[in-house]
C-alpha positions as CSV (number, residue, x, y, z in Angstrom):
1,X,0.2,0.0,0.1
2,X,1.5,3.4,-1.1
3,X,2.3,5.8,1.7
4,X,3.1,9.8,1.4
5,X,6.6,8.7,1.1
6,X,6.2,7.2,-2.4
7,X,3.7,10.0,-3.7
8,X,6.8,12.8,-2.5
9,X,9.3,10.5,-4.6
10,X,7.2,10.3,-7.5
11,X,6.1,13.8,-7.8
12,X,9.6,15.1,-6.6
13,X,8.4,16.9,-3.7
14,X,9.0,16.7,-0.2
15,X,6.4,14.9,2.4
16,X,5.4,18.5,3.9
17,X,4.6,19.8,0.2
18,X,2.3,16.6,-0.4
19,X,0.6,17.3,2.8
20,X,0.2,20.9,1.9
21,X,-1.0,20.0,-1.7
22,X,-3.5,17.0,-0.6
23,X,-5.0,18.9,2.3
24,X,-5.6,22.4,1.0
25,X,-3.8,23.7,3.8
26,X,-1.0,26.2,3.2
27,X,0.7,27.7,-0.1
28,X,1.5,25.3,-3.2
29,X,1.8,26.5,-6.6
30,X,-0.9,25.2,-9.1
31,X,1.9,23.4,-11.0
32,X,2.8,21.3,-8.0
33,X,-0.5,20.7,-6.7
34,X,-1.5,19.0,-10.2
35,X,1.8,17.0,-10.1
36,X,1.1,15.9,-6.5
37,X,-2.5,15.0,-7.2
38,X,-1.5,13.2,-10.2
39,X,1.1,11.3,-8.4
40,X,-1.3,10.4,-5.7
41,X,-4.1,9.4,-8.0
42,X,-1.5,6.9,-9.8
43,X,-0.5,5.3,-6.6
44,X,-4.1,5.0,-5.3
45,X,-3.0,7.3,-2.0
46,X,-5.7,8.6,-0.2
47,X,-5.2,11.1,2.7
48,X,-6.1,9.6,6.3
49,X,-8.3,11.8,7.7
50,X,-7.3,10.4,11.4
51,X,-3.8,10.9,10.7
52,X,-4.1,14.5,9.5
53,X,-6.2,15.1,12.5
54,X,-3.4,13.9,14.8
55,X,-0.9,16.3,13.0
56,X,-3.1,19.5,12.7
57,X,-5.6,18.7,15.6
58,X,-8.7,18.9,13.2
59,X,-11.3,16.8,12.2
60,X,-12.2,18.5,9.0
61,X,-15.5,18.3,9.6
62,X,-18.2,21.0,10.1
63,X,-21.1,20.6,12.2
64,X,-24.6,21.9,10.8
65,X,-27.5,22.0,13.4
66,X,-30.7,22.6,11.5
67,X,-34.6,21.9,12.7
68,X,-35.6,20.7,9.3
69,X,-34.1,18.9,6.5
70,X,-37.2,17.7,4.1
71,X,-38.4,21.5,3.3
72,X,-36.7,23.5,0.2
73,X,-35.5,26.2,2.2
74,X,-33.5,24.1,4.3
75,X,-32.4,22.0,1.9
76,X,-31.3,24.8,-0.3
77,X,-29.1,25.7,2.5
78,X,-27.6,22.6,3.2
79,X,-26.8,22.7,-0.5
80,X,-25.0,25.7,-0.5
81,X,-23.0,24.6,3.1
82,X,-22.0,21.4,1.3
83,X,-21.2,23.1,-1.7
84,X,-18.6,25.4,0.0
85,X,-17.1,22.8,2.3
86,X,-16.7,20.5,-0.3
87,X,-14.5,23.4,-2.3
88,X,-12.3,24.1,0.8
89,X,-11.8,20.1,1.6
90,X,-14.1,20.2,4.6
91,X,-16.8,17.2,5.5
92,X,-20.2,18.1,6.5
93,X,-21.8,16.5,9.5
94,X,-25.3,17.2,9.9
95,X,-27.5,17.2,12.9
96,X,-31.2,17.5,12.7
97,X,-32.8,18.6,15.8
98,X,-36.2,19.6,17.4
99,X,-37.5,22.1,19.7
100,X,-38.0,19.4,22.6
101,X,-35.6,19.9,25.4
102,X,-34.1,16.3,25.6
103,X,-33.2,16.3,21.7
104,X,-31.5,19.8,21.8
105,X,-29.6,18.7,24.8
106,X,-28.5,15.6,23.0
107,X,-27.1,17.4,20.2
108,X,-25.1,20.0,22.1
109,X,-24.0,17.4,24.5
110,X,-22.9,15.8,21.5
111,X,-20.6,18.7,20.2
112,X,-19.4,19.3,23.5
113,X,-18.2,15.8,24.7
114,X,-17.3,14.6,21.4
115,X,-15.7,17.4,19.6
116,X,-15.7,15.8,16.5
117,X,-16.0,19.1,14.3
118,X,-14.1,22.1,13.8
119,X,-16.5,24.5,13.4
120,X,-20.6,25.0,13.9
121,X,-23.1,26.5,11.8
122,X,-26.6,26.7,13.5
123,X,-29.7,27.0,11.1
124,X,-32.4,29.0,11.8
125,X,-32.3,27.7,15.4
126,X,-32.8,30.4,18.3
127,X,-30.0,29.2,20.6
128,X,-30.8,30.1,24.0
129,X,-28.1,31.8,26.4
130,X,-26.7,29.0,28.1
131,X,-26.8,26.7,24.7
132,X,-24.8,29.9,23.4
133,X,-22.5,29.8,26.3
134,X,-21.6,25.9,25.8
135,X,-21.1,26.5,21.9
136,X,-18.7,29.6,22.5
137,X,-16.9,27.3,25.3
138,X,-15.8,25.1,22.6
139,X,-13.3,27.8,21.1
140,X,-14.4,27.1,17.7
141,X,-15.9,29.0,15.1
142,X,-19.4,29.5,14.8
143,X,-21.9,30.8,12.7
144,X,-25.9,31.3,12.5
145,X,-28.4,31.9,10.0
146,X,-31.6,33.4,10.4
147,X,-31.3,35.9,12.9
148,X,-29.2,37.5,15.6
149,X,-27.8,35.2,18.5
150,X,-25.8,37.1,21.2
151,X,-21.8,36.5,20.5
152,X,-22.3,34.7,17.2
153,X,-21.9,36.2,13.7
154,X,-25.2,35.6,12.1
155,X,-27.1,36.6,8.6
156,X,-30.3,36.3,7.1
157,X,-32.8,38.4,5.0
158,X,-34.9,41.4,6.8
159,X,-38.0,39.6,7.2
160,X,-39.8,42.7,8.0
161,X,-38.3,44.7,4.8
162,X,-39.1,41.6,2.7
163,X,-42.6,41.6,3.7
164,X,-42.9,45.5,3.3
165,X,-41.5,45.3,-0.4
166,X,-43.9,42.8,-1.2
167,X,-47.0,44.4,0.0
168,X,-45.6,47.7,-1.5
169,X,-45.7,46.2,-4.9
170,X,-49.4,45.1,-4.6
171,X,-50.0,48.8,-3.6
172,X,-48.2,50.5,-6.2
173,X,-50.3,48.1,-8.7
174,X,-53.4,49.9,-7.2
175,X,-54.5,47.1,-4.9
176,X,-56.1,48.2,-1.9
177,X,-57.8,45.1,-0.6
178,X,-54.9,42.8,0.1
179,X,-55.0,39.7,2.2
180,X,-51.7,38.4,4.3
181,X,-51.4,34.5,4.2
182,X,-49.0,33.8,6.6
183,X,-47.9,31.9,9.4
184,X,-49.8,31.6,12.5
185,X,-48.5,33.8,15.4
186,X,-49.4,31.5,18.0
187,X,-47.2,29.0,16.4
188,X,-43.9,30.9,15.8
189,X,-40.8,29.6,13.9
190,X,-37.4,30.6,15.6
191,X,-36.6,34.2,15.0
192,X,-40.3,35.2,14.7
193,X,-40.6,35.2,11.2
194,X,-44.4,34.8,11.2
195,X,-44.7,38.0,13.3
196,X,-42.3,39.9,11.3
197,X,-43.6,39.4,7.6
198,X,-47.0,40.6,9.4
199,X,-45.4,43.5,10.8
200,X,-43.9,44.5,7.1
201,X,-47.1,44.1,5.7
202,X,-48.9,46.0,8.3
203,X,-46.3,48.8,8.1
204,X,-46.9,49.1,4.3
205,X,-50.5,49.3,4.5
206,X,-50.4,51.8,7.1
207,X,-48.0,53.9,5.2
208,X,-50.3,53.9,2.5
209,X,-53.3,55.3,4.7
210,X,-55.1,51.6,4.7
211,X,-56.4,50.5,8.1
212,X,-55.3,47.1,9.1
213,X,-57.9,44.7,9.5
214,X,-57.2,41.6,11.7
215,X,-59.6,39.5,9.1
216,X,-56.9,40.4,6.5
217,X,-54.3,38.0,8.3
218,X,-55.3,34.5,7.5
219,X,-53.1,32.0,9.3
220,X,-51.7,28.7,7.2
221,X,-48.7,26.1,7.3
222,X,-46.0,27.0,5.3
223,X,-46.7,24.4,2.5
224,X,-48.6,24.6,-0.8
225,X,-51.4,22.3,0.7
226,X,-51.9,24.9,3.2
227,X,-51.9,27.8,0.6
228,X,-54.4,25.8,-1.3
229,X,-56.8,25.2,1.8
230,X,-56.9,28.5,2.6
231,X,-57.5,30.1,-0.8
232,X,-60.3,27.7,-1.3
233,X,-61.9,29.3,1.6
234,X,-60.7,33.0,1.1
235,X,-61.8,33.2,-2.6
236,X,-64.8,31.3,-2.5
237,X,-66.9,34.0,-1.5
238,X,-67.2,36.8,-4.3
239,X,-68.5,39.3,-1.9
240,X,-65.4,39.0,0.5
241,X,-62.6,38.1,-2.3
242,X,-59.6,40.4,-2.2
243,X,-58.0,41.7,-5.2
244,X,-54.5,40.5,-4.1
245,X,-52.8,38.3,-1.9
246,X,-49.1,38.6,-0.1
247,X,-48.3,35.2,0.5
248,X,-45.6,34.7,3.5
249,X,-43.6,32.1,1.6
250,X,-43.5,31.2,-2.2
251,X,-45.0,27.8,-1.5
252,X,-48.2,29.0,0.1
253,X,-48.3,31.5,-2.9
254,X,-48.7,28.4,-5.4
255,X,-51.4,26.7,-3.3
256,X,-53.3,29.9,-3.6
257,X,-52.7,30.2,-7.1
258,X,-53.9,26.5,-7.4
259,X,-57.2,27.1,-5.5
260,X,-57.6,30.3,-7.5
261,X,-57.6,28.0,-10.7
262,X,-59.9,25.7,-9.5
263,X,-62.5,28.2,-8.9
264,X,-62.3,29.6,-12.3
265,X,-60.3,32.6,-11.3
266,X,-57.6,34.3,-13.5
267,X,-54.1,35.1,-12.0
268,X,-53.6,38.1,-12.4
269,X,-56.8,39.5,-14.0
270,X,-59.2,38.6,-11.2
271,X,-56.5,38.0,-8.2
272,X,-52.8,39.3,-8.0
273,X,-50.4,36.9,-5.7
274,X,-46.9,37.3,-4.4
275,X,-44.7,35.4,-2.0
276,X,-41.5,35.6,-0.7
277,X,-38.4,32.9,-1.5
278,X,-38.3,32.7,-5.3
279,X,-38.9,28.9,-4.9
280,X,-37.5,27.1,-7.9
281,X,-41.5,26.2,-8.8
282,X,-42.2,30.1,-8.6
283,X,-41.2,30.4,-12.5
284,X,-43.3,27.8,-13.5
285,X,-46.4,29.2,-11.8
286,X,-45.4,32.9,-12.9
287,X,-45.5,33.8,-9.3
288,X,-44.1,37.3,-8.5
289,X,-41.6,36.8,-5.4
290,X,-39.0,38.2,-3.3
291,X,-36.0,36.2,-4.0
292,X,-33.6,35.4,-0.9
293,X,-31.3,32.5,-1.8
294,X,-30.8,30.5,0.9
295,X,-28.0,28.3,-0.6
296,X,-25.8,31.7,-0.6
297,X,-26.6,32.1,2.9
298,X,-25.2,29.0,3.4
299,X,-22.0,29.5,1.5
300,X,-21.8,33.0,3.5
301,X,-21.9,31.2,6.6
302,X,-19.1,28.6,5.6
303,X,-16.9,31.3,4.5
304,X,-17.0,32.9,7.9
305,X,-16.1,29.9,10.0
306,X,-13.4,28.3,7.4
307,X,-11.9,32.1,7.3
308,X,-11.6,31.9,11.2
309,X,-10.0,28.4,10.9
310,X,-7.5,29.5,8.2
311,X,-6.6,32.9,8.6
312,X,-5.3,33.9,12.1
313,X,-6.5,37.4,13.1
314,X,-9.7,37.4,11.0
315,X,-12.6,38.3,12.5
316,X,-16.4,37.7,11.3
317,X,-19.0,41.0,11.4
318,X,-19.9,41.7,15.0
319,X,-23.2,42.6,14.1
320,X,-26.2,40.5,12.7
321,X,-25.7,41.0,8.7
322,X,-28.9,41.4,6.4
323,X,-28.1,39.6,2.9
324,X,-30.3,41.3,0.0
325,X,-33.4,40.3,-1.0
326,X,-34.9,41.2,-4.5
327,X,-38.1,41.7,-6.1
328,X,-38.5,39.0,-8.9
329,X,-41.5,40.3,-11.0
330,X,-43.4,37.3,-13.0
331,X,-46.9,37.4,-14.5
332,X,-49.0,36.7,-11.0
333,X,-49.1,40.4,-10.6
334,X,-51.1,43.2,-12.2
335,X,-53.3,46.1,-11.6
336,X,-56.5,45.5,-10.3
337,X,-59.7,44.9,-12.9
338,X,-62.4,46.8,-12.2
339,X,-65.4,44.7,-10.7
340,X,-69.0,44.9,-11.9
């Protein structure tokens, strides 16, 4: 079985250069890296992660704590995290946790006791002060996605501003009867996403001189079936039907569009619909949306933790970072049609 000495001999370099070239740690010219990689491939040599860990004190693993893995938003973040980690020679260790005390405690104890990761990324997880202290006590780079965490660099879109922008788009088109189909305020996601998007909607209405009515907010789960069920109820009565719907996420917006079509309504002639996310299905349904690119948020979080590992003295932003969200106009929004 070939070892690092054999690779060094075949490539005509030192063992230290082989180590740097194959691990990605330290400077090696592109020509030398190519030569070493070719020699390793010829000999069938693979770097031992355990041996590398003994030398560097690192595992080359980054742990990601995430509450859901079967929804598009979370899956897209994981896609961005994994892509960025692979580019830098690191592996992903995924920890799917829930809001139960027992499950959360087990995950955090796993990190603390086994110390099998070099860095931690918390995804849309509102970590408590004791949990944050325990993570920070590891002395490892940490980053968060979704909202501010004390002592931890974090990033997200501005949910209030995104909701305000979506509502303002409908207002500028001339809509005045706008319903917000959002999450249940009593069943909050971490970082109060539901109430923040409701707040942005209300602020846009009030700035336009429109009084907010509690009946103009309808709660539903953040998925297509939830949007469809609410859409059938909301749009079925022509006397109470709004001219526009601001959906708190694109999947809800798609469900509303499906309900409208089933009821014989035309989008956007009879009803305008806008969402938040820029979900991959949004283009198929012509859904106007506020795009937020969760995969790029995952890449940014990876950049923060890896730079802390590999660039001594580099420090991440000390304040929560809002990433850009942009209006993507498609065919689901238009000026309201005069009603007879």
